N, C-alpha and C positions, 0 to 999 in steps of 0.2 A: 204671181200672175201665170198663167199659161205661156204666154209667148217666152218667158225668161224660163221656163222648164225646157222648150222645147228647143230652145238655143241652146240649153244642155246639151240637148240626145243629138242637136242637128252639129256642135262644135267639138265635143267632149267622147262624142262614143253612147252607145245603151247603156250599158253599164255604168255610167255615171249616172244617167239620168237616172235610172232602176236606184240609186242609192239614193238619190234626192226624193224620189217619189216615197221614199219607205219615210226615208224623216218627215217628209208632210203630213205622211200618214200617222206619224207618234204619234198620239196623244200628250206625251208627254211635253212636246213641242210646243203647244199653242198656235198652231200652222193656219191658218186658209188658204186653198188653192182657188184664186180670183181665175175662172174663163173669160179674161177680157175678148177675147175672138169672138163669144156669142153673144157682146153685147152691144145694144144697138150702139149707141154712144162712143165706143170705147175700140169696136171693129177699126182697121184703115188698110183698105188694099195697097196690093205691092206694084208699085209704079213699074212702068216699062224699064229696064234695062237699070234697076235697084236692086244692089248690091243684099242677100238675104240677112248679113248682120246688120246693114243700115236699116230694114224696112223694121227689123224687130225690137232694136233699139228704140228708133218714132215711135214703134206700137204702144213698147211698154211706157216711153215717157207720155203719149198719149191718154192711155191709163192713168198714169198718176195724176194726171192733170184733172181729169174726170171726178178721178175719186176723192180731191182734194176738196172741187166744188161740191161734192156730192156730201159731203162732211160738210158742208156751210162755213168751208172757207174757216174754221176753227181748230182743223190738225194741221199740222206739218207734214208734210211727205218727203221722204228720203227714199232718192235714186240712188244705188251704186251702182259703179259702173267703170271698168279700167281703160275705157272707149275715151283719149284724150281730145278727140274732137268733139262728143257730144256733150262733155261735159264744157267744151268752151260754147257750143251752139244753144244748151237747155240751161246752161247755169244761170245765168241771172233772166231769164223769160218769163218764169212765173213765179211770184209773190206767193211765200209758201209752200215750193217743190221748189229741195234740194236737190240738184245733182252733179255727186261728188265724187272723186275714189276714195275705195275701203280706206289709203291707209287716212286719207281725210275724216274720214266716216269714224276711224280708231282713234283719230286726233281731238275729235271735237266732245266724240259722245263716249267715248270710254279708256278715256287719259288714264286710270289708273290698270288697266289689264295690263301688266307687266308682260306675260307670258304672252298675250296675244300679238302687244308691238313687236316683241322677236321675233315671235314665228311669220310676221306680215314681213320685216323687213328682210329676214331670212327667205322668201317665197321671190320677194320682189330682186333681191341682189341675186339671187337663181335666175331668174327671165332673165335680168339686163346681161346677165353674162351668155345665154342661151341665144339673145339675139344678137350678141356681137359677134361670137363662133358663127353663127349661121351666113355672116356677112363677110367672115375672110373664109380664104378658100381653103381647104386641107383635102388630100388623098385619104380616100374612102376606108376607113376600117371594112364595112360589112356591107352588103349589095343591097338595096332597097327592099321593100316589101313589094309583093302585086297588091295593086288595089284590091278593094274589097269584091266586086263584079266580077272580076278574074279569078279569086280566088273560091266562090259560091259557084261560079261554074264548073272549074276543077273539081271541087268535089262531088258534086253531082257527076261528073262524067268518069270518077274514078279516077283522073290522072294524081290527082292529091289526096291527102287523107287528114283527115283531121283527129285532135288527141289534147289532150292533157301532157304539159313539158313534167317529166319526174326527174331532178338531178340526183345522182349517187351522190348522196353526202363525203362518201368515205374516198369517191373520184374526182370532184366537182367539176375541174378544168378538162377532165377528159369525158365522163359519161354520164349521156342521159337520155330518158330513156319517155316514147310517147305512149302513151297508153290510147287504143284508140277512141274515139268518142262517137255518139250520133248515129247518121247514116254509116260512119266509114266502118261503121265496130258488127254493124249486120250484114253490110254488100262485098268486105273484104273479105279474100281468100286466106289473107295473114295470120296466124294462128299465136304469133307472141306478139311483144311490143318493137316496137321499131325505134334500134342506137342512133343516137346523135351524136356521132362523134368527136371531140373537140368544141371548144367554144364559138369559131368562127360558124360551123356549120349550126351553132344554136339563133346565129345570126340576133344577138342582142332579146332573144326571148330568154324571161325570168320564170325559175320554178311556179310551178303551177298556172303560169299561163296558158290560154286555151291558144293553139298552133294550127298552123297546115304547114305538113310532110311535104317536098318531093321524095319518091325512093332512088337512092342512086342506083347506077347497074351495077349487075351481079357481081362481078368483077370488083366492085369497089366495098359491097360490104364486110363490116369488121365483125368478130367476135368480143362478148365481155373478157373481159382480164380477171385472170383466177384470182389473180396474187392478193396476198393479205397488203393493205398498204397502212400509213399515216394518212391525214386529210390532207389531199397534196395542195402543195401549195403552185407549185410550176406542172405550164405546160408539158408535161414528160412522160413517155411510155412506160417506161421503169424497165423495157426491156426483156417484159415476160410475155411468157408464150400466153396466147389468148385461147380465147375455148373456139366453140364451131364457129364460122359466119355465122351472123343473122340478119333481117333485115335491118338495113341502115339509109339513115335520109337525112336532109337538112331541110332547117326550115326556111321557109318562102314568104311569111306573114303570120301574124297574129290576129286572132278573130276577138279575144276578150284579154286585155292584162287584167294577172292577179295582184296587182302592187295592193301594200299594205304599209302602216308601220316597219319598221327596221330597229333592230337593236345595232348600235355598232360602237367599238373599241375609238379613239383618237391613235394616230402614231405615236412611241415613245418621241423624244427631244433629237434623238439621235435619227430616227426616221424622217420625222416633219426635215430635221436638214436635208437630208441625202434627196428627197423628192424634188428637188430644187429650188431653182427663181423662185417663182411665183407663192409662196409662203400662204397666201389665202384661199389659196383652191387647194383644197386636203382631201386625199384620199382614206377613206375612214376603211374596217374592216369588217362588217356583219357577225353578228356572234353566228347565225346562222352559214356555215361551207356552203350549204348549195345558193347564196345570193351572189355574186358578184361586188368588187369593191365598187364602192360610191364615191364619186366626188363631189367635196361639198365648199362652199364660200364661208368661212369666217377669221375671225381674228382672234379668235378664243381656244386655238389649237392646244397651246402650250394648257392652258387653266382647267383644259377637259379632257388629259389625257389618262388621268384615273379614274375613269367618269364611263359606265355608259349613259350612251347619250341615245334618243329616238331619231331617226331620222325619216324623210320619205323622199320618195324618186319623183322628178319629174319629168324626167324626157330621157331618150339614148338617142341618138343622132349617127348617121350614120357614119362620121364623120372620127368618131369619139369612141377609144377601144370601154374606156367605161360608164354606166350613167351617173347622168347627172343629179344633186337633190338637193336637199334645202335641211338645215338643223330645227329638229320640232322644242324637245325637253330632256332635260337633264332625268336620271333614274337613279343615280346612286351608283357606291364604292362600288370598283371591282373586289369580286370575292366578297364583299358585306352580305349579309346573309339574307338582309331585306333586298337588299338591291338586288340581287341573282332570282330570287322571288321575283321579284318585279319585273327581271328578263324574262324569265319565264312565262305570263301572262301576257307580255307584249307581244311576245312571237308569237304567240296562242289565240293574238286576237281576243282574252278574256279582259273585263271590264268589268268593277265589280265595284264601280260607286257605293257609299248607303243609300239607303231606300229612304226615296224624298218623302218631304212632309204629307204631300196631297195622297201619297200611296200612301201610309202608313193611318190617312184618316181614314180607310174605307177599312181597318182591321179592325175585329169584333176586342172587345175588353176582356178580362178577366185578372181583378186585382182584388186584394183581399177584401176590399171595403163593396165592389163592385162583382162578385165573381159569376163569370158564365152559368146558367143555366141552359138544359134542353127546355124548348119553347112549346110551351100547348099547342101549337097547329102543327110543331113535326112530328111530335106524340099522336097524334090523330092520323097522320100523312104515312108515316114509317112503322115497319113491322118494328115491336119489342123485343128485343132476345134478351133483355138484362133478366130475366128471373127465369129463364126457360134454355139458356144453353151458358155452359161452360167455354168459355173466350180466354183465350190464351197468347201471348205473343213469344220466339223465339228468336231472338236477334243477336248482335255479338254485346259484349261485355259492353257495360256505359254508353250504351246506344241511346241516344235521343229522341230522333226522327222515326218515330216507329210506324211505318205505313201499314202493317200486315199484322191481321191476327188471324188463329184457325179455332176453327170447333169441330170434335167430331162425337156425336149420342146415339145411342141406339132408340129406336120409333115405334110405336103401340103394335105396328105389324110385323116389328124384326126386324124388318131392314137398317140400315145403317144411315144416319143423314153429314155427310163432310161440309163444312163450311171455311170458305174465303171470306174476310172480312177486311177490308181494306178502307183506311179514311176518305173520308169525302170531303176532297178538299174544294169541291166544285160547288158545293154549299156555300162558300166562304167567299170563292174567289167568280166574280163573275164577269162573263165575258163582257171582254175589249173594256173590262176597266184601269183603273190605271195598274194597281198592281197585276192583272195578268195581261198586262203589256211586257210590264216588267218582265213578269216570267218568262215569256213568248220569248221576249229579247235574250236572256238569259242560256233558256231552253233546257239545264240541268244543275246539278249543285253538279260544282266543280272540288275534287278532294285531292289537297296536296299531301305530302308526307306529312307535318306536320301541323297541316290547317285545313277549315275546310270555308269555302263559299256560297252560302245558301242561295238555291231558286226561290224562297221566299221567305218574308220575314220570321225570325222564331217564334212571336206569339201562334202563329201557326204552325210552322216545322217543329215545332219543340214540345209546343202545350198542348191549343185547340185542337190539331190535327193529330197529334201522336197519338195511335191507342196506348196510352199510359194506365198501366196498370190502377184498377178501384173508383176509376173517375168515368162518371158520362159520357162516350163521342158518338156522335154521328157517323156512321160508315155508308159503305155501295158493298152489298156482300152477294158471292155466289154461291148456293146452297144445293148440293147434290143429292138423291138419296140414289144408295147402292146397295146391291143387292146382298142379304146378311154372310152370304157366303161365299160369292165367285165376285164381289167390290163390282160386278158388270155396274153402269150406271144405270136406271129407270126412269130418273126422270130432273130436270134442272129447274132452279129458280134465280130470279136476278131481282137484287130491287132495293131500295135505300132503306136504311136501319137505323137502330137507336143498341148499342153495345156498353157493357162494360168490363171489362177485360180483370180476369182474375188475377192473372200472373205475367208477372214482365221478366221469364226467363232467360238467360242466357246459355249460348250453345253448349257448351261445357256442363253444365247442370242436368240442362236437359238429355245429356248423353250419359250423366251420371245415374240417371233413375231410371234410363232406358235400358241401362246393364243391370238395374239392378242394386248399385251403388246410394243406399236413402241418406247418409252422413252427410251428405251433401247439402240436405235440408237447411242446413241452421248457415247457409248462403243465400237463401230465399228469404228476400223479405215478410213474403207476405203470410210464409208463416212460422212467423214468430213470435207474435202475437200468440198463438193459438194454443188452447187446453191441450192435452194428450189425448181422449177421447177423439176430438176433433180434427184436432190435428193429424191422426191416423188414419182417418173416414176420408178428408181430403187428400191423402197422398194418395192415400187407392184409385182415387177417383182420377186426381193427375196419372200417376202412372199407367193408368189403364186404358187414356186421353191418347198418350205421347204413343205405347207401344201398337196401341188401334192404327193410328196416324199413319205410323211406320211401317205395319203390313199392309193398309191400302198403297202408300207411295210405292214397297216393292213392285207390289201388283204390277202399278200408269207403267214405269219407270219399266218391269219387263216386257209390258206392252210395246213402249214406243223401241224398246231394244230389237224386238221382233224385227220392225218396222226399218231399223238401221240406224238407231240414236248413237253419236259420239259422245264419247269419253276423253273430252279434250284435257293437256296438260298444260298447267299455266301459273308464273310464283306470281301469285297475289298476296299483297301485305298488306296488312290493316295496321291505320293508327289510335291507339288507345289514348284517351284524355283522362285528365284528374279532376277532380271538383272543380279548379279552377282555370278550367278549359286548355293547361297545359300540358304540352305532350307528356306522353305517360312510357308506352311503348311504341315501338311499331313491330308488329307482329305476321310472319309469313301465317299464310291460314293454313291450320295442322285439320287435314280430312276427317270429319267423323260425319257417323251416318246422317246424325240428324241433322246436319247442312243437307244430304238428298233428300232426307222424308220434307222441310221445308218447301224447299227447289221444285220437287215435282208437283208440290199442292198450287204452289205459283204458277208453271208452267200448265196446270190442269186449268186455272182459271185464264190464264192469258189465253190459251188456245177455245175456252168454250164461248166467251168473249168477242172472239175475234169472230165464230162462226157467225155470232150473234148480230153483231154493228155487219158484217159481210150480208147477211141474209138481210135485214132490214134497209142498208145503203147501199146497192152492191158497186153504186161507179164514185162513193166519197167516204169511204171506213179508211181510216187508216191503221194499215198493219205492217209488219216485219217479217221480209226477206230475207233467206242467205242462200246466196246462189248458188249451184258446186262449183267447186273449183276448176280453177283448168290443168288439165292433166300435166303437160310439164311442171307445173312448180311442186310437185309430188314426186321428181326423178330424185333427189337426193336424197327424199324419205326412204324411195326403193333400194338404194344404193349401197346407204349407210343400215337397213335390215339385214342385207345380203352379207354383209360384214362378215355378220353374226351367225346365219343361215338362216335366215326368216325372210319369206313371203309375204311382201305384205300388196294383195290387188284393193289397185282405188279405182274400179269401174265404176261402183257406186257405195253409196253411204254405209252400206248392211258389211257390203264386203273390206268395206276399211273395216269399219268397227271389228266385227271378225276378228281379223288379220291383225290389228293390235291388239286385241285380247289374249290370242295366241301368242302372241312373241315375246315372249319370258323366259330370261337367262336366271334361273332360279339361284346362279352365284353372284349376280349384280342386278337389283332391283333397280336402279338406275338407269339401265338399260331402255326397258321399257315406258320409264318418264320421260327419257328425252324423245324416244323415239313418238310421244305421244306431243312433244312439246314442239317436234318438227312438222308434225301434220297440223297444229294447232297453226305456225308460221304459213305452212300452204293454203288456209283458208282463206278466200274471199272476205271483206266484211258484211258483215250482218246490217240489213238498211231500212230505214221506214221507206214506203210509199203509198200513193193512195190508190184506191183497188182503181179508180175508172184512167189510169195510167198504164196498165199494167193485163197482160192476158191472163185469167187463169190458172195456167201452166204454169206463174213466174212465181203464182203465193209464195212455192212450196219451202220449206223450214228445213234446211240439210243439214247441218249441226241434232237439231231436234226433231228429226223425221217426225213432220208436220204439215198439216197439206196448209192449216192455215195458224197464224200466229202475230199475237200484238203483244203491246206493252200495258198492262190492267194494274199492276199491281205496287205501286212507287212513286203515286201524285204529288206528294212531299215533292220529293228533289228532281222527278223527268216528268215535261211540258207536252212530250205525248201520253203520258197516262189520262193526264189533262182533257185532250184532243177527246182519247178514247172513252172515259167518262162522259162525257157530255154527250155523248154518240150514246153510247149505250142507255144515256137515259131519254133519249129523243127515241130510242130503237123502242124502250119499256112503254111509253109515249105513242109510241104508233100501235101497238100491239091492242094497246085497251080503247082504241077508237078518239082519245085526248090530245088535246092541240098540244100542240111542240114546242115546250116553251125554252127551248136550247137554240140557237142560231148556227147551223153548220156551215162548215166552209165550202167552199166549192172544189169543184177537181181540181182547178188549174191551180185554185188559190191553198189548197193542202199538200199538193205535188212542191208548191215552192216554199210552203213550210217545211213540208218532208226534205226538204234539200238544207232549210235553214238549222235544223232540230240536228241531219245529219251530219256537218260543219264541227257543231258545237260539240258534240260528241267526241267526235274523232281531235277536238282540240281539248277536252277534257279527259282523255286517256295518254294523251301524249304531254301535259302539263304535269299529271302525275307521275309519270313514266321522267320524266327530267327530273323532280322533286327528289325524288327517291335516287336519283343518280346523285341528284346535288349532296344529298344528307352522306351519301357512303362518300363519294371523293372528301366531303368535310370530316367525317370519321378519322380515312385511312391517310390525310395527309399532314398531321402531326405526330405520325407516328415512323417510328425507324423502321424502314423494311426489312436491314439488315441484323435488327439486334430483336423489333418486338414480335414474341409471338405468337400475335393475333393475325402477321403477316404473312402469316404461312399457312397454304391449307391445301386440301386435297380438290386436284380438279380432274372433270373426266374431259376426253377429245370427240367431242361430235361434229367435227368437221375438218375435212383436209383440204388445206391450198397450195399451192406451188412454194411458197415462202415459210410457212409455217402451219397451224391449228387452232381451231377455235376450241375455247376452253366453257365447262361452266360446273363450276364453284357450287353445289349444293348450299352450304354454310351460310352463303349469304348473296345466295339467289345472284350472283353473278352472273355473266356473261361476256365475253372478249376473246379479244385476239391474242394470241402468244407466238412471236417468229423464232423461229428456230435457223432463221439467219440474216443475219444486222445489216448495219448501215455501211460496215466496211468489207460487208461480203462476206463474212466469217463465219461459217455454222458450227450449231449448238455439238457438245461431244459428254460424252456422259463414264465418266468414273468408274471401279468397280462394282464401289457404293452407291453409283445410283448419281454420285452429286456430280453441276454437268460445267461446264467453262467453256472459252469462242475459242476456234482453231481456225485455219484456212483450211476449207474442202468446198464439198457441194452434195447437192441437193437432189434428191431422185423420187419424185411423187407417183405414187399410181392410184387407183382409183380409193381402196379404204387404209393405204399407208403408206407411210415419207418416211426415207431414209437417207441420215446425216452420215456421210463419210467424210472424213481429216485428208486432208495431204497424206499421213502419216497411216492411213490405211484402218485406223479404227472406223467403227460405224457403231449407228444404233437405231433403231428404228420406233416409229409409232404407230402405234392400231387405232383403227375408230375404235372407242369406247376404255380405251385405258387410263387407270386413275395415273396421275400425275403428280406431283407435289411444283406449288405454283408457289411465288412472293410476287404481292401485291402490296402497290407502291400508286404514286398520284401522279400523271404529267400537268403542270400546273400550265393552264393557257390565257396569257392579259384577255388574248380578240376573243375569244370563245369559252367552253364552260370545260372545267377540267375534266380531264377522264380518267377512267380508272387503268393500268399497264399491269399485265401479267405478263409473269418471268417463270418460265419452266425453266426448276433450282433440280430435282433429279426426276429421271425417267420412273420412279418410285411411287408405290402412292405413300400418301402422309400419313406418317406417324405421330402424333404428338407427343412429346416427352412428357409432360404434363397430364396424370393420368386423371386428373380432375375434369380437363378441359373434354377429356373424350365421352363424358355425359350429360356435358351444358348442351342443351340445344340450341336450334340457331334459334329459336324462340328466342333465347335470353338475351345472345350477340346482339340481332336487331333492336331488341330493346336498349343493351346498351350504346350501341348504335346513335339511336336518335337522341339515347340523354345526354351522352358525352358532347354531341356536338352542338344540344341547346345549352347546353351548363357552360360549355366556352365561351355561346354566343353572348348571354346574359352577363358575364364575367367580365368581356369586354367593354359590353356597354356601362356595367359599374364602374367600369375603370372611366370612364368619357365622362362619367355622373360624376365621378369623385373630382378629378379635374375640373371642371365645370363649378363643383360646391367649392373647393381652392381658390381659384379666380375669383369668385363672386367675394368667399370673405376676403382676399386678400382687398378687391375694390374697396369694399366696406371700412377696412382696416385706413389705406392709403390712400384711395380716392381714385384708384388709376382711373381714366379714360377710358372708356368703352369703345370710341368711335375712332376711324384712323385719319382723318383730318383735323387739319388745322382750327377751322372752322368749328368744328364738331368739339374740340378740345376748348375755343374762347365760348361757347355757348355752353357746356358745363360749368366753368368759370363764373360765368355770370349769376347761372341757377346756385351755385354752392355762395358767392357775396352777400343773394337774398337770402340765405337760412338762416332764424334764428340760434347762435350755437351758445349764449350767454347761461345754458343750466351746463354745458359741460365741463366749466368751471366752477360751479357749485363741491364746496368740500362738505 
């Protein structure tokens, strides 16, 4: 009902209303919105003095009665409400129209939905407690939030500032920052975020909420703490000297709550007893450090103390130190791989249910009995490249979802033709179909360390849309005619094509061919069945194509470099799966020139498609922008470079790129890698946007040095690319003066979609990082750091803090804190051989070094970019994810005693890391299965009861009495 929707907006706020509207629009739910206030017989005017809630209930009931009669009194109507008065008044007024509570509805219509009943009970209990609490008189813990109209007026006048609350996970009880948003960011003179110091100043706002802040007087401003710290559990300032004071404020209101499902851990038995007299009310600790403890009511605290559990927040009253919430469901045991992966998914709001039957019914068929073929209609309408172009793909080894292929050939006029051919996903995924809505909701494929969750079903992602070798496939192509010598672009063609990829190459094979090492041909399946003469000719053709593509890519890259394109550093890890989809390897990406060749061709295609769709649809094209970073974010990069005698000019992307290129230490290549990594950290995130919502000067992509950019080349795994494909097809139709088949998003709808996709992309990045950290911890967990050789590694200091340093370990791609002062106040001391121990003393920090001096006068200094020996161990935590702990055990570089290990690459070590973790998990599962099998055998032999109650035992005895056992005694 329209009135019911408006009641949600009136009582619960715009965010909940928008969520409800989104659910209604989702075709998977088969919902219809009935505009009852615009129907002659349903509309009821509001009476004088009638409360809004009473009028809304009366309107909904009146519409339900009308609809019952409209259906010929044959279809009973159920109206669900928590208004006891309405249930009493209307419950028995009209036969066939039932007015009942939600609890009643579940009991009568869905008695078997156990999880729904438990959730409902939990919510009702939470509500009862909230009501009883509000009747009691408590002292206020927090001030009331200001009314909405006061907040809005204050934002307009500049008295208050609007922004998103971002809690520092390393100092969650002390530090949070508000990043300016909306009008505040444009009108404010503030150049930095606003510090919110302490939980009182946060005033019940939670990480991610859109808040309104009042600045404190300048004499009350504080600085962010420069010390390393464990994730603080107490609200303590630790006595460290903070940095320069920065704008500091307090939260006076919340515009939008960003509450979601939270994974929590129940306290241990001892902690429950210490929580006090009321054992039903339990304080649970969220997995995410940035979220405060949540108080929930349950009698299952003891049973659930070894599990990860999902809860939701219901309210946070001014009289309560902590928010109130309710139990939702159990995820899995603490420390269990599947339970921890489920935790990562919930924490990032990732839902990965299997594709539904309705969605799969829309999919094409490709079976041995009914193979998929190119249709005659498509053959007529598409450009056929199967016999004219040498098309091939270059991807990671074992890649199944091949989005893109390349081609290059010489034209009759001597010029070159470069082609980028992308899987035509939109041919199979119709706008607003069930599968389109599902793909839009997922927005991206999620890649975790040992698995992936696809955006599209495998019939598309790994088969019909995957541009595999030797099979016909539909593609969307961009082809450029290039000058034969200068490689300047003469003209470009966009359109739908049919291709047959000749080779499915992996990066390492393509690089070997490029380097002239032709022995790799034996590893390329397409060459195996060829005769020698044919093989040689085809090899020459392929080697020419890869060489020519590389030449073209170098030219394109040089052109972007001249405009200021940045080459940034990141630790990128790829998972390699075997034939049975089990994890085979976790491989840090080794930089090869062929990576750049493919990347440049994709960047070129994305750039030209961006220009095309913007020209055709200037107010509703989906592009990707990368804003210039805030200059203050570069301060640490500049200081670190200065320590090595380099000057980093950050005024523009061109000056930054040139500075990074010249900041090379011949004796230590790690210096340049770390400086590039710091530059990456300082960058803003690239974001999707609708061109109707931004001025053209804001379209620029800072990192790639391009005026317009989008994503077109990966429609199998990114929904943004599907939208761009539809825009491109519509642009081509527009050029040909044909009717546009594609239904395009309006600027407003596209902007909303971009926000959703940006959010899902962040979730994908976070979940990938968290799952890699999980595997790293599981790998080191079972090893003794004191004796295990692989727990020692070489580390490079890349940041100095007041009580320690930040260290990067190239061998494992791990970054972390190493303390020089421990909790007991002792400082690190290094002997003549470099070995360290803890002694009384003090630390003195300057910009690029830190000195530890013992009470006995011994001192050791650690400089930026020093190589040190680190011991790696795991800090096991009940309530949060385990973390890697680093300890400096020598101020000298690590020299492995085993010469063989010197030659092993981190590639091998990463592969062993995942294999080891997977093997230990499989062994644990096998042990469980064996245990279950033994119990089953014991049951069969001794007929032990499976049940726990006397009733079950008696039932089984009755069943046994009916068994015919006469055959058992035949000799």
